[in-house]
GUGU-325469 format. One record per atom (N, C-alpha, C): chain; residue in three letters; x, y, z. Coordinates in steps of 0.05 Angstrom, whole numbers. Layout:
<zators>
 mol type      x      y      z
   A  Ala      X      Y      Z
...
</zators>
This chain:
<zators>
 mol type      x      y      z
   A  Met    -27   -662    440
   A  Met    -14   -637    434
   A  Met     12   -641    419
   A  Gly     18   -622    400
   A  Gly     43   -624    385
   A  Gly     66   -613    401
   A  Lys     89   -614    388
   A  Lys    114   -604    399
   A  Lys    113   -574    400
   A  Arg    126   -562    421
   A  Arg    129   -533    422
   A  Arg    146   -524    399
   A  Val    140   -501    387
   A  Val    154   -491    364
   A  Val    162   -461    368
   A  Ala    185   -454    358
   A  Ala    194   -426    360
   A  Ala    203   -416    333
   A  Ile    201   -390    329
   A  Ile    213   -377    305
   A  Ile    242   -372    312
   A  Val    260   -381    294
   A  Val    289   -379    300
   A  Val    304   -361    280
   A  Gly    290   -353    259
   A  Gly    303   -335    239
   A  Gly    282   -323    220
   A  Thr    288   -299    210
   A  Thr    270   -286    191
   A  Thr    287   -271    171
   A  Gly    275   -266    148
   A  Gly    288   -250    127
   A  Gly    268   -240    108
   A  Gln    272   -215     98
   A  Gln    253   -204     79
   A  Gln    267   -186     59
   A  Thr    254   -181     37
   A  Thr    264   -163     17
   A  Thr    256   -135     23
   A  Tyr    266   -115      9
   A  Tyr    255    -89      9
   A  Tyr    231    -89     -9
   A  His    209    -77      0
   A  His    183    -80    -14
   A  His    178    -55    -31
   A  Lys    172    -59    -57
   A  Lys    169    -37    -76
   A  Lys    146    -43    -95
   A  Ser    138    -22   -110
   A  Ser    117    -25   -130
   A  Ser    125    -45   -151
   A  Ala    151    -44   -158
   A  Ala    161    -62   -179
   A  Ala    190    -69   -175
   A  Arg    197    -94   -175
   A  Arg    225   -103   -174
   A  Arg    231   -114   -201
   A  Leu    238    -96   -220
   A  Leu    244   -104   -247
   A  Leu    271   -118   -250
   A  Asp    287   -116   -228
   A  Asp    314   -127   -230
   A  Asp    315   -157   -224
   A  Val    292   -168   -214
   A  Val    291   -197   -208
   A  Val    266   -209   -218
   A  Asn    267   -236   -223
   A  Asn    242   -250   -228
   A  Asn    231   -261   -202
   A  Gly    209   -276   -203
   A  Gly    197   -286   -178
   A  Gly    215   -304   -163
   A  Met    229   -322   -176
   A  Met    247   -341   -163
   A  Met    270   -326   -149
   A  Glu    281   -306   -162
   A  Glu    303   -291   -150
   A  Glu    293   -274   -127
   A  Leu    269   -264   -128
   A  Leu    257   -248   -106
   A  Leu    254   -266    -82
   A  Ile    244   -290    -86
   A  Ile    240   -309    -64
   A  Ile    267   -316    -51
   A  Asn    288   -319    -68
   A  Asn    314   -327    -58
   A  Asn    326   -305    -40
   A  Glu    321   -280    -46
   A  Glu    331   -259    -29
   A  Glu    321   -262      0
   A  Ala    296   -267      3
   A  Ala    285   -271     30
   A  Ala    296   -296     43
   A  Val    297   -318     28
   A  Val    307   -343     39
   A  Val    336   -340     48
   A  Ala    353   -328     32
   A  Ala    381   -324     39
   A  Ala    384   -308     65
   A  Arg    367   -287     68
   A  Arg    369   -270     92
   A  Arg    359   -285    117
   A  Ala    339   -302    113
   A  Ala    329   -317    136
   A  Ala    350   -337    145
   A  Leu    362   -351    126
   A  Leu    383   -371    133
   A  Leu    407   -357    147
   A  Glu    414   -333    137
   A  Glu    436   -319    149
   A  Glu    428   -310    177
   A  Asp    404   -301    181
   A  Asp    395   -293    208
   A  Asp    396   -315    228
   A  Ala    389   -340    219
   A  Ala    390   -363    237
   A  Ala    417   -377    237
   A  Gln    435   -367    221
   A  Gln    462   -380    218
   A  Gln    459   -409    210
   A  Leu    442   -414    190
   A  Leu    437   -441    180
   A  Leu    443   -441    150
   A  Thr    444   -465    138
   A  Thr    446   -468    109
   A  Thr    421   -483    100
   A  Ile    416   -483     74
   A  Ile    392   -496     64
   A  Ile    392   -526     71
   A  Arg    415   -537     75
   A  Arg    417   -566     82
   A  Arg    405   -571    110
   A  Asp    403   -550    126
   A  Asp    391   -553    153
   A  Asp    361   -552    153
   A  Ile    349   -546    130
   A  Ile    320   -544    128
   A  Ile    308   -571    120
   A  Asp    288   -580    136
   A  Asp    276   -606    131
   A  Asp    252   -605    112
   A  Ala    237   -582    111
   A  Ala    214   -580     95
   A  Ala    208   -551     89
   A  Ile    193   -545     68
   A  Ile    187   -518     60
   A  Ile    157   -514     55
   A  Val    147   -492     65
   A  Val    119   -483     59
   A  Val    121   -457     44
   A  Ile    107   -455     22
   A  Ile    108   -430      6
   A  Ile     80   -423     -4
   A  Gly     75   -397     -7
   A  Gly     49   -389    -17
   A  Gly     48   -360    -25
   A  Asn     29   -354    -44
   A  Asn     22   -327    -51
   A  Asn     -7   -329    -62
   A  Met    -16   -307    -73
   A  Met    -44   -307    -84
   A  Met    -44   -317   -113
   A  Asp    -32   -341   -117
   A  Asp    -28   -350   -145
   A  Asp    -53   -352   -161
   A  His    -75   -362   -149
   A  His    -99   -365   -165
   A  His   -111   -338   -173
   A  Phe   -104   -317   -157
   A  Phe   -113   -290   -164
   A  Phe    -96   -277   -185
   A  Glu    -73   -289   -191
   A  Glu    -54   -277   -208
   A  Glu    -50   -293   -234
   A  Gly    -60   -317   -235
   A  Gly    -58   -333   -260
   A  Gly    -30   -344   -264
   A  Ile    -13   -345   -243
   A  Ile     13   -358   -245
   A  Ile     15   -379   -223
   A  Asn      9   -403   -230
   A  Asn      6   -424   -210
   A  Asn     31   -441   -206
   A  Tyr     29   -460   -187
   A  Tyr     50   -480   -181
   A  Tyr     76   -468   -173
   A  Val     75   -447   -156
   A  Val    100   -435   -146
   A  Val    118   -456   -132
   A  Asp    106   -476   -120
   A  Asp    121   -496   -105
   A  Asp    140   -511   -124
   A  Thr    133   -513   -150
   A  Thr    150   -528   -168
   A  Thr    170   -510   -183
   A  Trp    160   -487   -194
   A  Trp    178   -472   -211
   A  Trp    198   -455   -196
   A  Ser    195   -452   -170
   A  Ser    212   -434   -154
   A  Ser    233   -450   -138
   A  Val    236   -476   -142
   A  Val    253   -491   -124
   A  Val    282   -482   -123
   A  Asp    292   -471   -146
   A  Asp    320   -461   -146
   A  Asp    322   -436   -128
   A  Gly    300   -422   -124
   A  Gly    300   -399   -107
   A  Gly    294   -405    -78
   A  Ser    275   -424    -74
   A  Ser    267   -431    -46
   A  Ser    287   -450    -33
   A  Gly    302   -464    -50
   A  Gly    320   -485    -39
   A  Gly    306   -511    -35
   A  Gly    283   -514    -48
   A  Gly    267   -538    -44
   A  Gly    274   -562    -60
   A  Val    297   -562    -74
   A  Val    304   -586    -90
   A  Val    307   -611    -72
   A  Met    292   -631    -78
   A  Met    292   -657    -64
   A  Met    283   -654    -34
   A  Lys    267   -634    -29
   A  Lys    255   -630     -2
   A  Lys    225   -630     -4
   A  Pro    211   -639     18
   A  Pro    182   -637     18
   A  Pro    173   -608     17
   A  Ile    155   -602     -1
   A  Ile    144   -575     -4
   A  Ile    114   -575     -4
   A  Leu    102   -557     12
   A  Leu     73   -553     12
   A  Leu     67   -525      3
   A  Lys     49   -523    -17
   A  Lys     39   -496    -25
   A  Lys     12   -491    -12
   A  Val      8   -468     -1
   A  Val    -18   -460      9
   A  Val    -25   -432     -3
   A  Thr    -51   -428     -7
   A  Thr    -59   -402    -17
   A  Thr    -88   -396     -8
   A  Thr    -92   -374      6
   A  Thr   -118   -367     16
   A  Thr   -124   -337     10
   A  Gly   -116   -329    -14
   A  Gly   -121   -301    -22
   A  Gly   -104   -282     -5
   A  Gly   -116   -260      4
   A  Gly   -102   -240     18
   A  Gly    -91   -249     45
   A  Thr   -101   -270     56
   A  Thr    -92   -280     82
   A  Thr    -70   -301     79
   A  Thr    -59   -305     55
   A  Thr    -39   -326     51
   A  Thr    -15   -323     69
   A  Gly     -6   -299     75
   A  Gly     17   -296     92
   A  Gly     13   -309    119
   A  Thr    -10   -305    131
   A  Thr    -16   -318    157
   A  Thr    -18   -348    154
   A  Thr    -31   -357    132
   A  Thr    -35   -385    128
   A  Thr     -8   -400    124
   A  Val     10   -387    109
   A  Val     37   -398    105
   A  Val     51   -402    132
   A  Ala     49   -381    149
   A  Ala     62   -382    175
   A  Ala     51   -405    192
   A  Met     24   -407    192
   A  Met     11   -428    208
   A  Met     19   -456    198
   A  Ala     20   -459    172
   A  Ala     27   -485    161
   A  Ala     56   -492    168
   A  Gly     74   -472    167
   A  Gly    101   -477    176
   A  Gly    102   -486    205
   A  Tyr     87   -472    221
   A  Tyr     86   -480    250
   A  Tyr     76   -508    253
   A  Tyr     54   -515    240
   A  Tyr     42   -542    242
   A  Tyr     62   -564    233
   A  His     77   -558    212
   A  His     96   -578    203
   A  His    117   -584    225
   A  Ala    126   -563    238
   A  Ala    146   -567    259
   A  Ala    133   -579    284
   A  Ala    109   -571    290
   A  Ala     95   -581    314
   A  Ala     88   -610    312
   A  Ser     85   -620    287
   A  Ser     78   -648    283
   A  Ser    100   -667    292
   A  Gly    125   -657    293
   A  Gly    147   -674    300
   A  Gly    159   -689    277
   A  Ile    146   -687    254
   A  Ile    156   -700    230
   A  Ile    181   -685    219
   A  Phe    180   -658    222
   A  Phe    203   -642    212
   A  Phe    213   -625    236
   A  Asp    239   -623    239
   A  Asp    251   -607    260
   A  Asp    253   -578    253
   A  Thr    260   -572    228
   A  Thr    265   -544    219
   A  Thr    250   -539    193
   A  Val    233   -519    193
   A  Val    215   -514    170
   A  Val    218   -485    161
   A  Leu    221   -482    135
   A  Leu    223   -455    123
   A  Leu    196   -448    110
   A  Ala    185   -425    119
   A  Ala    159   -415    109
   A  Ala    164   -390     92
   A  Ile    153   -389     68
   A  Ile    159   -367     50
   A  Ile    133   -355     39
   A  Gly    129   -329     42
   A  Gly    107   -315     30
   A  Gly    118   -294     11
   A  Trp    105   -290    -12
   A  Trp    116   -272    -31
   A  Trp     94   -262    -50
   A  Glu     99   -240    -63
   A  Glu     82   -230    -85
   A  Glu     99   -215   -105
   A  Lys     91   -216   -130
   A  Lys    102   -199   -151
   A  Lys     79   -187   -166
   A  Asn     66   -168   -152
   A  Asn     41   -157   -163
   A  Asn     45   -140   -188
   A  Ser     70   -131   -193
   A  Ser     75   -116   -217
   A  Ser     71   -132   -242
   A  Glu     69   -158   -240
   A  Glu     66   -176   -263
   A  Glu     39   -190   -263
   A  Ser     20   -180   -248
   A  Ser     -6   -194   -247
   A  Ser    -29   -175   -247
   A  Asp    -53   -185   -252
   A  Asp    -78   -170   -252
   A  Asp    -96   -183   -231
   A  Thr    -90   -176   -205
   A  Thr   -105   -189   -183
   A  Thr   -135   -183   -184
   A  Thr   -142   -158   -189
   A  Thr   -171   -152   -190
   A  Thr   -185   -167   -212
   A  Gly   -173   -168   -235
   A  Gly   -186   -183   -257
   A  Gly   -190   -212   -250
   A  Ala   -170   -224   -237
   A  Ala   -172   -252   -230
   A  Ala   -193   -256   -208
   A  Ile   -195   -238   -189
   A  Ile   -215   -240   -168
   A  Ile   -243   -239   -180
   A  Ile   -247   -221   -199
   A  Ile   -274   -219   -211
   A  Ile   -281   -245   -225
   A  Thr   -263   -256   -240
   A  Thr   -270   -280   -255
   A  Thr   -270   -306   -238
   A  Ala   -259   -304   -213
   A  Ala   -259   -327   -196
   A  Ala   -287   -333   -183
   A  Phe   -304   -312   -183
   A  Phe   -330   -315   -170
   A  Phe   -351   -327   -189
   A  Asp   -372   -337   -177
   A  Asp   -394   -348   -192
   A  Asp   -403   -328   -213
   A  Pro   -404   -336   -239
   A  Pro   -410   -318   -260
   A  Pro   -438   -307   -261
   A  Val   -457   -321   -249
   A  Val   -485   -312   -250
   A  Val   -493   -296   -225
   A  Trp   -487   -308   -201
   A  Trp   -497   -296   -176
   A  Trp   -478   -275   -164
   A  Asp   -452   -279   -167
   A  Asp   -433   -263   -152
   A  Asp   -418   -242   -169
   A  Arg   -410   -249   -193
   A  Arg   -391   -233   -208
   A  Arg   -402   -205   -214
   A  Pro   -428   -201   -222
   A  Pro   -437   -174   -228
   A  Pro   -438   -156   -204
   A  Ala   -441   -168   -180
   A  Ala   -443   -151   -155
   A  Ala   -417   -146   -142
   A  Phe   -398   -165   -144
   A  Phe   -373   -162   -129
   A  Phe   -353   -144   -143
   A  Ala   -348   -149   -168
   A  Ala   -331   -131   -184
   A  Ala   -304   -127   -173
   A  Gly   -292   -147   -161
   A  Gly   -264   -144   -151
   A  Gly   -262   -137   -122
   A  Ala   -237   -137   -112
   A  Ala   -232   -132    -84
   A  Ala   -241   -105    -74
   A  Val   -235    -84    -89
   A  Val   -240    -56    -80
   A  Val   -270    -52    -77
   A  Ala   -286    -60    -96
   A  Ala   -315    -56    -95
   A  Ala   -327    -73    -72
   A  Gly   -317    -97    -69
   A  Gly   -327   -114    -47
   A  Gly   -321   -102    -20
   A  Leu   -297    -92    -16
   A  Leu   -291    -78      9
   A  Leu   -307    -53     13
   A  Ala   -314    -39     -9
   A  Ala   -330    -15     -8
   A  Ala   -358    -21      3
   A  Ile   -369    -44     -5
   A  Ile   -395    -52      6
   A  Ile   -393    -56     36
   A  Glu   -372    -70     45
   A  Glu   -368    -75     73
   A  Glu   -366    -48     88
   A  Ala   -350    -30     77
   A  Ala   -346     -4     90
   A  Ala   -372     12     91
   A  Ser   -388     11     70
   A  Ser   -413     26     70
   A  Ser   -432     16     92
   A  Val   -434     -9     94
   A  Val   -452    -21    115
   A  Val   -442    -13    143
   A  Tyr   -416    -14    147
   A  Tyr   -404     -7    173
   A  Tyr   -409     22    179
   A  Met   -406     40    160
   A  Met   -411     69    165
   A  Met   -440     73    172
   A  His   -458     61    156
   A  His   -487     65    161
   A  His   -496     54    188
   A  Ser   -484     32    196
   A  Ser   -493     18    221
   A  Ser   -484     33    246
   A  Tyr   -461     46    245
   A  Tyr   -450     57    270
   A  Tyr   -442     86    268
   A  Gly   -449     99    246
   A  Gly   -443    128    244
   A  Gly   -413    134    241
   A  Val   -398    114    232
   A  Val   -369    118    226
   A  Val   -366    135    201
   A  Thr   -345    151    200
   A  Thr   -341    169    178
   A  Thr   -316    162    162
   A  Glu   -314    173    138
   A  Glu   -290    170    122
   A  Glu   -265    181    136
   A  Lys   -269    201    152
   A  Lys   -247    213    167
   A  Lys   -236    194    188
   A  Asp   -255    179    200
   A  Asp   -246    158    220
   A  Asp   -228    138    206
   A  Ala   -236    129    183
   A  Ala   -220    109    168
   A  Ala   -193    121    160
   A  Ala   -193    146    152
   A  Ala   -168    159    144
   A  Ala   -147    158    166
   A  Arg   -157    159    191
   A  Arg   -139    159    214
   A  Arg   -122    133    215
   A  Val   -134    111    205
   A  Val   -119     86    204
   A  Val    -96     88    184
   A  Ser   -101     99    160
   A  Ser    -80    102    140
   A  Ser    -58    120    151
   A  Val    -65    141    164
   A  Val    -45    160    175
   A  Val    -28    146    195
   A  Arg    -40    130    213
   A  Arg    -25    115    233
   A  Arg     -5     96    221
   A  Asp    -14     79    202
   A  Asp      3     59    190
   A  Asp     26     71    174
   A  Arg     20     93    159
   A  Arg     42    106    144
   A  Arg     62    118    163
   A  Arg     53    129    185
   A  Arg     72    140    205
   A  Arg     90    118    216
   A  His     78     96    223
   A  His     93     73    234
   A  His    113     63    213
   A  Ala    106     63    188
   A  Ala    123     53    167
   A  Ala    149     69    164
   A  Thr    149     94    173
   A  Thr    174    110    170
   A  Thr    196     98    187
   A  Asn    190     81    206
   A  Asn    210     69    223
   A  Asn    218     41    213
   A  Asn    207     33    190
   A  Asn    212      6    179
   A  Asn    226      9    152
   A  Pro    252      4    150
   A  Pro    266      8    125
   A  Pro    256    -11    102
   A  Tyr    243    -32    109
   A  Tyr    233    -51     89
   A  Tyr    205    -44     78
   A  Ala    191    -26     91
   A  Ala    164    -19     83
   A  Ala    162     -7     55
   A  His    140    -13     42
   A  His    136     -2     15
   A  His    130     28     15
   A  Leu    111     36     32
   A  Leu    102     64     33
   A  Leu    112     76     59
   A  Arg    132     93     58
   A  Arg    145    103     83
   A  Arg    140    132     89
   A  Gly    127    147     71
   A  Gly    123    175     76
   A  Gly     98    181     92
   A  Glu    100    200    110
   A  Glu     76    207    126
   A  Glu     55    221    109
   A  Ile     30    217    116
   A  Ile      8    230    103
   A  Ile    -11    242    124
   A  Thr    -29    259    115
   A  Thr    -48    272    134
   A  Thr    -76    262    128
   A  Ile    -94    268    146
   A  Ile   -122    261    143
   A  Ile   -132    273    117
   A  Glu   -125    298    112
   A  Glu   -134    312     88
   A  Glu   -123    299     62
   A  Asp    -99    289     64
   A  Asp    -87    274     41
   A  Asp   -105    250     33
   A  Val   -113    236     53
   A  Val   -130    212     48
   A  Val   -157    220     37
   A  Leu   -169    240     49
   A  Leu   -196    248     41
   A  Leu   -196    260     12
   A  Arg   -174    272      4
   A  Arg   -172    285    -22
   A  Arg   -162    265    -44
   A  Ser   -154    242    -36
   A  Ser   -143    223    -56
   A  Ser   -165    213    -74
   A  Pro   -159    203    -98
   A  Pro   -180    195   -117
   A  Pro   -199    174   -106
   A  Met   -224    177   -111
   A  Met   -244    158   -103
   A  Met   -243    133   -121
   A  Leu   -241    110   -109
   A  Leu   -240     85   -124
   A  Leu   -268     72   -126
   A  Ser   -281     69   -103
   A  Ser   -308     58   -102
   A  Ser   -319     67    -74
   A  Tyr   -338     85    -75
   A  Tyr   -347     98    -50
   A  Tyr   -352     77    -28
   A  Pro   -341     83     -4
   A  Pro   -326    106      6
   A  Pro   -296    102      5
   A  Val   -286     82    -10
   A  Val   -258     75    -10
   A  Val   -243     92    -30
   A  Lys   -222    106    -20
   A  Lys   -205    123    -36
   A  Lys   -177    110    -39
   A  Leu   -161    122    -57
   A  Leu   -135    110    -63
   A  Leu   -118    106    -38
   A  Leu   -117    126    -20
   A  Leu   -101    124      4
   A  Leu   -114    108     26
   A  Asp   -138     98     22
   A  Asp   -150     79     40
   A  Asp   -140     51     35
   A  Met   -129     46     11
   A  Met   -122     19      3
   A  Met    -93     13      8
   A  Cys    -87    -13     12
   A  Cys    -60    -22     14
   A  Cys    -48    -21    -14
   A  Pro    -21    -19    -17
   A  Pro     -9    -18    -43
   A  Pro     -6    -46    -56
   A  Arg     -2    -46    -82
   A  Arg      6    -71    -95
   A  Arg     36    -72    -96
   A  Thr     47    -94    -86
   A  Thr     75    -95    -79
   A  Thr     90   -119    -91
   A  Asp    115   -115    -96
   A  Asp    134   -137   -102
   A  Asp    151   -141    -77
   A  Gly    151   -165    -66
   A  Gly    167   -170    -42
   A  Gly    163   -199    -32
   A  Ala    181   -207    -14
   A  Ala    180   -234     -3
   A  Ala    190   -234     26
   A  Cys    180   -253     41
   A  Cys    189   -256     69
   A  Cys    192   -286     75
   A  Ala    212   -293     90
   A  Ala    216   -321     98
   A  Ala    220   -323    128
   A  Val    208   -343    140
   A  Val    209   -347    169
   A  Val    217   -376    174
   A  Ile    235   -381    192
   A  Ile    244   -408    199
   A  Ile    232   -417    226
   A  Phe    218   -439    226
   A  Phe    206   -450    250
   A  Phe    223   -475    258
   A  Ala    226   -479    284
   A  Ala    241   -503    293
   A  Ala    227   -513    318
   A  Gly    226   -540    320
   A  Gly    213   -552    343
   A  Gly    231   -552    367
   A  Glu    218   -554    391
   A  Glu    233   -554    416
   A  Glu    254   -577    416
   A  Gly    277   -570    426
   A  Gly    299   -589    425
   A  Gly    318   -582    402
   A  Arg    308   -575    379
   A  Arg    324   -565    357
   A  Arg    327   -535    359
   A  Ala    305   -521    366
   A  Ala    305   -491    366
   A  Ala    327   -480    385
   A  Glu    330   -491    408
   A  Glu    349   -481    428
   A  Glu    378   -483    418
   A  Lys    383   -502    400
   A  Lys    410   -505    389
   A  Lys    416   -485    367
   A  Ile    395   -472    356
   A  Ile    399   -453    334
   A  Ile    404   -425    345
   A  Thr    388   -416    364
   A  Thr    391   -389    375
   A  Thr    382   -388    403
   A  Asp    391   -368    418
   A  Asp    381   -363    445
   A  Asp    360   -341    445
   A  Lys    353   -331    421
   A  Lys    332   -311    419
   A  Lys    307   -324    406
   A  Leu    293   -339    422
   A  Leu    271   -355    412
   A  Leu    245   -340    415
   A  Ala    229   -341    393
   A  Ala    201   -329    394
   A  Ala    182   -353    393
   A  Trp    173   -362    416
   A  Trp    156   -385    417
   A  Trp    128   -379    407
   A  Val    116   -397    392
   A  Val     89   -395    383
   A  Val     70   -406    405
   A  Trp     52   -389    414
   A  Trp     35   -396    437
   A  Trp     10   -410    428
   A  Ala     -3   -400    407
   A  Ala    -28   -412    398
   A  Ala    -35   -402    370
   A  Thr    -50   -418    356
   A  Thr    -60   -411    329
   A  Thr    -89   -419    327
   A  Ala   -103   -407    308
   A  Ala   -131   -414    302
   A  Ala   -137   -404    274
   A  Thr   -152   -418    259
   A  Thr   -159   -409    232
   A  Thr   -188   -415    226
   A  Arg   -200   -398    210
   A  Arg   -228   -402    201
   A  Arg   -230   -394    171
   A  His   -244   -410    156
   A  His   -250   -403    128
   A  His   -279   -410    123
   A  Asn   -293   -393    108
   A  Asn   -320   -400    100
   A  Asn   -325   -390     72
   A  Tyr   -345   -399     60
   A  Tyr   -353   -390     33
   A  Tyr   -383   -387     32
   A  Val   -393   -364     24
   A  Val   -421   -360     20
   A  Val   -425   -344     -6
   A  Tyr   -449   -347    -18
   A  Tyr   -456   -329    -40
   A  Tyr   -459   -301    -29
   A  Leu   -452   -281    -45
   A  Leu   -451   -253    -35
   A  Leu   -478   -245    -24
   A  Gly   -500   -255    -35
   A  Gly   -526   -248    -25
   A  Gly   -531   -258      3
   A  Asp   -516   -278     12
   A  Asp   -518   -289     39
   A  Asp   -496   -279     58
   A  Trp   -479   -261     48
   A  Trp   -456   -251     63
   A  Trp   -465   -234     86
   A  Asp   -456   -240    111
   A  Asp   -461   -224    135
   A  Asp   -440   -202    136
   A  Leu   -449   -177    132
   A  Leu   -430   -155    130
   A  Leu   -426   -141    157
   A  Gln   -438   -151    178
   A  Gln   -435   -140    205
   A  Gln   -410   -152    218
   A  Gly   -387   -140    215
   A  Gly   -363   -150    227
   A  Gly   -353   -174    211
   A  Met   -332   -186    221
   A  Met   -320   -210    208
   A  Met   -323   -234    227
   A  Arg   -342   -251    222
   A  Arg   -348   -273    240
   A  Arg   -325   -293    242
   A  Thr   -311   -297    220
   A  Thr   -289   -316    221
   A  Thr   -267   -306    240
   A  Leu   -261   -280    238
   A  Leu   -240   -268    255
   A  Leu   -249   -268    284
   A  Glu   -274   -263    289
   A  Glu   -285   -263    316
   A  Glu   -282   -290    329
   A  Ser   -289   -311    314
   A  Ser   -288   -338    324
   A  Ser   -259   -348    328
   A  Ala   -242   -342    309
   A  Ala   -214   -351    311
   A  Ala   -200   -337    334
   A  Ser   -204   -311    338
   A  Ser   -191   -296    359
   A  Ser   -201   -306    387
   A  Lys   -226   -312    389
   A  Lys   -236   -323    414
   A  Lys   -223   -349    421
   A  Glu   -218   -366    401
   A  Glu   -205   -392    405
   A  Glu   -176   -387    415
   A  Val   -162   -369    403
   A  Val   -134   -364    411
   A  Val   -134   -352    439
   A  Tyr   -151   -333    445
   A  Tyr   -152   -322    472
   A  Tyr   -158   -344    493
   A  Gln   -176   -362    487
   A  Gln   -182   -383    506
   A  Gln   -158   -402    510
   A  Lys   -144   -408    489
   A  Lys   -121   -426    491
   A  Lys    -99   -415    509
   A  Ile    -95   -389    510
   A  Ile    -73   -378    526
   A  Ile    -83   -361    549
   A  Gly   -109   -362    555
   A  Gly   -120   -350    579
   A  Gly   -123   -320    578
   A  Ile   -127   -308    555
   A  Ile   -132   -279    552
   A  Ile   -161   -273    555
   A  Arg   -168   -256    573
   A  Arg   -196   -248    577
   A  Arg   -202   -220    568
   A  Glu   -182   -202    570
   A  Glu   -185   -174    562
   A  Glu   -162   -168    542
   A  Pro   -166   -173    517
   A  Pro   -144   -170    498
   A  Pro   -132   -142    497
   A  Leu   -148   -122    499
   A  Leu   -138    -94    498
   A  Leu   -118    -89    521
   A  Lys   -123   -101    544
   A  Lys   -105    -97    567
   A  Lys    -82   -116    568
   A  Glu    -86   -140    557
   A  Glu    -66   -162    561
   A  Glu    -47   -166    538
   A  Ile    -54   -156    514
   A  Ile    -36   -159    491
   A  Ile    -19   -134    488
   A  Asp      7   -137    483
   A  Asp     25   -115    481
   A  Asp     27   -102    454
   A  Val     24   -118    432
   A  Val     26   -107    405
   A  Val     11   -126    386
   A  Met      1   -115    364
   A  Met    -12   -131    344
   A  Met     -2   -123    316
   A  Glu      2   -143    299
   A  Glu      7   -139    271
   A  Glu    -17   -151    256
   A  Leu    -31   -135    241
   A  Leu    -56   -144    228
   A  Leu    -54   -140    198
   A  Tyr    -65   -160    184
   A  Tyr    -69   -157    155
   A  Tyr    -92   -137    151
   A  Leu    -86   -114    139
   A  Leu   -107    -94    133
   A  Leu   -107    -87    104
   A  Pro   -125    -98     88
   A  Pro   -125    -91     59
   A  Pro   -134    -63     54
   A  Tyr   -148    -51     73
   A  Tyr   -157    -23     70
   A  Tyr   -163    -11     98
   A  Ser   -166     15     99
   A  Ser   -167     29    124
   A  Ser   -191     21    142
   A  Phe   -214     17    130
   A  Phe   -238     11    146
   A  Phe   -235    -15    161
   A  Ala   -218    -33    151
   A  Ala   -213    -58    165
   A  Ala   -198    -53    192
   A  Gly   -183    -31    192
   A  Gly   -169    -24    217
   A  Gly   -188    -15    239
   A  Leu   -213    -10    231
   A  Leu   -234     -3    251
   A  Leu   -252    -27    257
   A  Ser   -266    -37    237
   A  Ser   -286    -58    242
   A  Ser   -273    -84    251
   A  Trp   -249    -90    241
   A  Trp   -237   -116    247
   A  Trp   -226   -116    276
   A  Ile   -217    -93    287
   A  Ile   -208    -94    315
   A  Ile   -231    -97    334
   A  Glu   -255    -90    324
   A  Glu   -279    -97    340
   A  Glu   -284   -127    340
   A  Ser   -280   -140    317
   A  Ser   -283   -169    315
   A  Ser   -262   -183    332
   A  Leu   -239   -170    336
   A  Leu   -218   -181    353
   A  Leu   -224   -177    383
   A  Gly   -245   -164    389
   A  Gly   -253   -161    417
   A  Gly   -239   -139    432
   A  Leu   -227   -120    417
   A  Leu   -214    -97    431
   A  Leu   -233    -77    441
   A  Cys   -257    -76    430
   A  Cys   -278    -57    438
   A  Cys   -304    -67    427
   A  Lys   -326    -53    435
   A  Lys   -352    -60    426
   A  Lys   -357    -50    397
   A  Arg   -378    -60    384
   A  Arg   -384    -52    357
   A  Arg   -387    -21    355
   A  Gly   -374     -9    336
   A  Gly   -377     19    332
   A  Gly   -359     37    349
   A  Glu   -343     24    367
   A  Glu   -326     40    385
   A  Glu   -297     42    375
   A  Ala   -289     29    353
   A  Ala   -262     29    344
   A  Ala   -251     58    338
   A  Pro   -267     75    326
   A  Pro   -257    102    320
   A  Pro   -246    116    345
   A  Arg   -260    112    368
   A  Arg   -251    125    393
   A  Arg   -223    116    400
   A  Leu   -217     90    397
   A  Leu   -190     80    403
   A  Leu   -169     93    385
   A  Leu   -176     96    359
   A  Leu   -157    108    340
   A  Leu   -152    137    347
   A  Trp   -173    152    351
   A  Trp   -169    181    356
   A  Trp   -156    186    383
   A  Asp   -159    168    403
   A  Asp   -147    171    429
   A  Asp   -118    162    429
   A  Gly   -108    152    406
   A  Gly    -80    143    405
   A  Gly    -74    117    417
   A  Val    -95    102    424
   A  Val    -91     76    437
   A  Val    -74     57    420
   A  Thr    -78     58    393
   A  Thr    -64     39    376
   A  Thr    -39     50    363
   A  Asp    -31     74    371
   A  Asp     -6     86    360
   A  Asp     18     75    376
   A  Met     42     78    364
   A  Met     66     72    379
   A  Met     67     89    404
   A  Gly     71     77    427
   A  Gly     70     91    452
   A  Gly     42     90    465
   A  Gly     22     80    450
   A  Gly     -4     77    461
   A  Gly     -7     51    477
   A  Gln    -32     46    487
   A  Gln    -37     22    503
   A  Gln    -32     -4    487
   A  Leu    -41     -4    462
   A  Leu    -37    -28    445
   A  Leu    -29    -19    417
   A  Pro     -3    -16    411
   A  Pro      5     -9    385
   A  Pro     -3    -30    364
   A  Ile    -14    -21    342
   A  Ile    -22    -39    320
   A  Ile     -6    -32    295
   A  Asn      4    -52    283
   A  Asn     20    -50    258
   A  Asn     44    -31    261
   A  Pro     62    -36    280
   A  Pro     85    -20    283
   A  Pro    104    -21    258
   A  Ser    100    -41    242
   A  Ser    116    -43    217
   A  Ser    106    -26    195
   A  Gly     81    -15    198
   A  Gly     69      1    178
   A  Gly     49    -13    161
</zators>
């Protein structure tokens, strides 16, 4: 087993559709400076850096090299990771593993995007196999729409059920000054928004954002010297797979189901809905807020809408999800 690791500092930018006042390196530096200030450290106290974004989807590669003046990575070990939309989680896990290894005492993990300067959908389309996958997938929105359609057909879930997820997260975002979309919306607003690819509408989708976040991990022994407000990492698990779209299992998310079961086993959780106090989930669109919490074991297949409508996942509910918005 590796060394125990805690989060000792965090910092993030304000997230917007476009940050025309800064380039990517400067955007990254805003988050890094705030994380260092939060932990009362300087860049000299950082032993290694992990950084990542969806660079292959954006056509701007090698962020680990060109951003060193912003990340503070000059003459420091740097690891770049990128796993598409899940890069934020992967960056955090890599930062944790670096510190848990005992090789580095204090590790800075940075996730960022400058979507105002990229064509993510175009890149996703061309990243797939040109013969078997590209004509069917047609980018992130259409691929998610296929998943949503299968989920609706299998369990009788409606577009209104999915809209409830968007309404919840937008309401939660009003309490987060850093959130990109902070205004409340209604079910009707979601249902009337422009159709992108049935059944996914504009307000079902997450926004394209410019922003960055930095988190500082420190191993046991070092962490206690930095702060007395330690957030210990209890367990991690990751899964990645690749299949041709014709072989894709659209019934739930098997990788998420397997990874969550591993984490629950590591820390002794048997009933996640009752034993977990809060969840922050990556949700690229509203339907994921339904089907994916089923894969997380919060309820049986097709029962997620009931949890949403009963307010179970709202602030003040049994298990608030995405309090940051």
